[in-house]
C-alpha positions in Angstrom: 20.9 -0.2 0.3 21.9 -1.1 -3.3 22.8 2.4 -4.5 23.2 1.4 -8.1 19.8 -0.2 -8.3 18.1 2.9 -6.8 20.1 5.2 -9.1 19.1 3.2 -12.2 15.5 3.2 -11.1 15.7 7.0 -10.7 16.9 7.3 -14.2 14.1 5.1 -15.5 11.5 7.0 -13.5 12.3 10.3 -15.3 12.2 9.0 -18.9 9.8 11.2 -20.8 7.2 8.7 -22.0 5.2 6.0 -20.2 6.2 3.4 -22.9 9.9 4.2 -22.1 9.5 3.9 -18.4 7.6 0.6 -18.7 10.3 -0.7 -21.1 13.1 0.4 -18.8 11.6 -1.3 -15.7 10.9 -4.5 -17.7 14.4 -4.6 -19.3 16.6 -3.6 -16.4 14.6 -5.0 -13.5 12.5 -7.8 -14.9 9.2 -6.3 -13.5 6.0 -7.6 -14.9 4.0 -4.6 -16.2 1.0 -5.4 -18.3 -1.1 -2.7 -20.0 -0.4 -0.3 -17.2 0.7 3.3 -16.7 3.6 4.3 -14.6 3.7 8.0 -13.8 6.6 10.3 -14.3 9.0 10.3 -11.3 7.6 7.0 -9.9 10.7 5.2 -8.6 10.4 1.4 -8.3 13.4 -0.3 -6.7 12.1 -3.6 -5.2 12.7 -7.3 -5.3 9.6 -8.2 -7.3 6.9 -6.0 -9.0 3.9 -7.0 -11.0 1.0 -4.9 -12.2 -1.9 -5.6 -14.5 -4.1 -3.0 -16.3 -3.7 -0.4 -13.6 -2.5 3.2 -13.2 0.2 4.7 -11.0 0.5 8.5 -10.8 3.4 10.8 -10.4 6.3 10.7 -7.9 5.4 7.5 -6.1 8.1 5.6 -4.3 8.3 1.8 -4.1 11.6 0.9 -2.4 13.2 -1.8 -0.4 13.5 -5.6 -0.5 9.7 -6.1 -1.0 7.4 -8.0 -3.3 4.7 -5.9 -4.9 1.5 -7.2 -6.6 -1.1 -4.8 -8.0 -4.2 -6.3 -9.4 -6.3 -5.2 -12.4 -8.1 -1.9 -12.2 -6.2 -0.5 -9.3 -5.4 3.3 -9.3 -2.6 4.8 -7.2 -2.4 8.5 -7.5 0.5 10.8 -6.6 3.3 11.0 -4.0 2.7 7.8 -2.0 5.5 5.9 -0.3 5.7 2.2 -0.1 8.9 1.3 1.7 10.9 -1.2 3.7 14.4 -0.6 5.1 17.2 -2.9 4.1 18.0 -3.4 7.8 15.5 -6.3 7.6 18.2 -8.3 5.7 20.8 -8.1 8.4 22.0 -11.3 9.9 20.5 -10.6 13.3 17.0 -10.2 11.7 17.1 -13.4 9.7 14.8 -15.2 12.2 12.2 -12.5 12.3 10.2 -13.7 9.4 9.4 -10.3 7.9 6.9 -10.9 5.1 7.8 -7.7 3.1 4.7 -8.0 0.8 2.4 -5.4 -0.7 -0.8 -6.8 -2.1 -3.1 -4.3 -3.8 -6.5 -5.8 -4.8 -8.5 -5.2 -8.0 -10.5 -2.0 -8.6 -8.9 -0.3 -5.6 -8.1 3.4 -5.1 -5.2 5.0 -3.2 -5.2 8.7 -3.4 -2.2 10.9 -2.6 0.5 11.4 0.0 0.0 8.3 2.1 2.8 6.2 3.8 3.0 2.4 3.8 5.6 0.6 5.9 6.0 -2.8 4.2 8.2 -4.7 6.7 5.3 -7.1 7.2 2.4 -7.7 4.8 0.0 -5.1 3.8 -3.1 -6.3 1.9 -5.9 -4.0 0.5 -9.0 -5.8 -0.5 -10.9 -5.6 -3.8 -12.8 -2.4 -4.4 -11.5 -0.6 -1.3 -10.5 3.1 -1.1 -7.7 4.8 0.8 -9.0 8.4 0.5 -7.9 11.8 1.5 -4.2 12.4 2.4 -1.6 11.6 5.0 -2.8 8.2 6.2 -0.1 5.8 7.7 0.2 2.1 7.8 2.9 0.5 10.0 3.8 -3.2 10.0 6.7 -3.2 12.5 7.6 -1.8 15.9 9.6 -2.7 19.0 8.7 -6.1 20.2 6.0 -6.6 17.6 5.4 -10.1 16.2 1.9 -9.7 14.8 2.8 -7.3 12.0 0.5 -7.7 9.1 -2.3 -5.3 8.1 -5.3 -6.5 6.2 -8.1 -4.3 4.9 -11.2 -6.1 3.6 -13.1 -5.6 0.4 -15.2 -2.5 -0.4 -13.9 -0.4 2.5 -13.5 3.3 2.7 -10.7 4.9 4.8 -11.0 8.6 5.5 -8.2 11.1 5.5 -5.3 10.8 8.0 -6.1 7.4 9.5 -3.4 5.3 11.3 -3.2 1.5 11.2 -0.9 -0.1 13.8 1.0 -3.4 13.3 -1.3 -6.4 13.4 -4.5 -4.4 12.7 -7.3 -5.4 10.4 -10.9 -4.6 9.4 -13.6 -6.7 7.6 -15.5 -5.9 4.4 -17.6 -2.8 3.7 -16.2 -0.8 6.6 -15.9 3.0 6.7 -13.0 4.2 8.9 -13.7 7.8 10.0 -11.2 10.5 9.4 -8.3 10.6 11.9 -9.0 7.3 13.4 -6.3 5.0 14.8 -6.9 1.3 14.2 -4.8 -0.6 16.7 -6.2 -4.1 16.7 -8.3 -6.6 14.8 -11.8 -5.3 14.2 -13.5 -8.5 13.1 -16.6 -6.7 11.8 -18.1 -6.0 8.3 -20.7 -3.5 7.1 -19.8 -1.1 9.9 -18.7 2.5 10.7 -15.6 2.6 12.9 -13.8 5.6 14.4 -12.0 7.1 17.3 -8.6 6.8 19.1 -8.4 3.9 19.4 -11.0 3.0 16.8 -14.1 1.1 17.8 -17.3 0.1 16.2 -19.7 3.1 16.1 -22.5 1.7 13.9 -23.2 -1.8 12.7 -25.3 -2.8 9.7 -23.8 0.3 8.0 -23.3 0.7 4.3 -21.1 3.6 3.5 -21.9 3.5 -0.2 -25.5 4.4 0.4 -24.4 7.5 2.4 -22.7 9.2 -0.7 -24.7 12.3 -1.8 
């Protein structure tokens, strides 16, 4: 791990004003930060980082040899971790084709205290919510080749869900609290849940269920 890079990012993260934090990340790291807010204590030590007209809350961690793209209107609240170990760069791993990409779509919401493993690619579709707390998303594992996780547009993920490497869901899907998604659920407008998760209802629009 490049200790100096992390130490410098830590210093930038605790600067007292958003304008200073944004300036520090632009100046010292070359990140592309456009009309966005970076919360106090949010440490960003990655290969590439771009964000447009979005908000990041307090004490988030973006760390590792990853590429991060956050589209317009996204909101990431507090104490989330987006990480990839530097072990992916070792010589014995050069043929593993780790994508190391975080792609957060427009008008999305990620609440607090979630964990994202970004060894592979994680993509969150436009307008989707990762709600509650303590959800986990894993893009690597022993013997795993199909690593990437993709969540479609306008989805809602309840608290404490788990996504295994290679899992995905379609558009307008509600994932029930505590579910474990362990494969590709090629379905849209549905309610899914369980361990492992399966389709519980089709032709389901979670947005009409909000009271």
